[in-house]
Structures are given as C-alpha cells and as structure tokens.
N, C-alpha and C positions, 0 to 999 in steps of 0.2 A: 135824197138819201139823209138818213137819220144819223145822229152822232153815234149811237151804239153800232150801227151797221159799218160806219168808217172804221171804228176801232176794231171790230171783228175782222174786216177785210185786211187791215193793217197787221193784225196778229197773225192771220193765216199765211199772208203773202210777204212777210217781213224781208225774206232774202230774195224775192223774185219780182217785187212791184216795179212797175215802170215809172220813169221820171214823170211823163204827162199824167198819169193817174194820181200821183201823190200831189203834184202841182194843183191838179183839179180839186182834190180833197182840201187842200190847204186854202185855196181861194174861196171856197165855200164857207169854211169856219172861221178863217183868219183875215179875209179880205185880200186886196191886192198886194203883191210882193214888192219889195224894193229890190231892185237888181243891180248888183255890183259885180261886173265882169260875168263870170259863169254862176255866180252864188245868187240864189233867190232867198231872200231874207223876208220872213213873215213875222209881224208883231202879234204875239199871242194875248197880250193884255194881262198876263199873269206875273206876279212879283217873283215866283220861284224860277220861272224861265221866261223871261220877257219876249225872246225871240227864238225862232227855230230857222235854221238854214240848210240848204242842200243844193247840189249841184248835178248837172246832167253828166253822167259818166257812161258814155256809149249806150244811152237810152235807159239806164238803170241808176238807181240811187243806192248809196252805201247803207248796209243794214242799220248801223248805230244811228244814222240820220232818221231812218223810218221809225226807229225806236223812240227817239226824241220827239218826233211828231205824235206818235201813239200816246206817249206819256202826257203830252200837253192836252191831248183831246180828252184823255181819262180825267185829268184835273178839271177840266171844263164840264164834263159829265157831272162829276162830284159837286161842283158848285151848283149846278142846275138842279140837282137832287135835294139840295139843302133848302 
C-alpha cells in the first residue's frame, strides 16, 4: 500500500473504517504502537503532531481520530515530495 492510497482510503471511509484496518495502516507507516489500556498510541515523528492515538469502540474508530491519522499521513506525503 502506498501513502497516497492510504490517504484516499481514509478520506473515503472516514466514518466507517474498522479499527483493525486503521491499526494496520498506522503500523505500516508509523511502526509499532505503544498500548496503554485501550489506547493505541503511534509516534509519527512529526513536530506538529508527534503522536496519534485511537481506541477500539465496538470494532470502529471515532471519525476525528481517523482525521488525525489522515492529516499526519498527508504531512508525511508533503515531506516526501519536497
């Protein structure tokens, strides 16, 4: 999966994406999570937003958490293009 593909998928499925799918995307681009209770915390390596975290809510993720991941991936894409 390419970075652009992940951004497109997160944009299209912002309110319906499954927890396991978002976790898989984050593991690919951010590495292994730090888990604290139900929170999965990923280090993005970005000054603007150093971490993103989300939790499993009945198999889904809150839409604002998906948006935070998408924004971190978009910043990552901008850095790659420079």
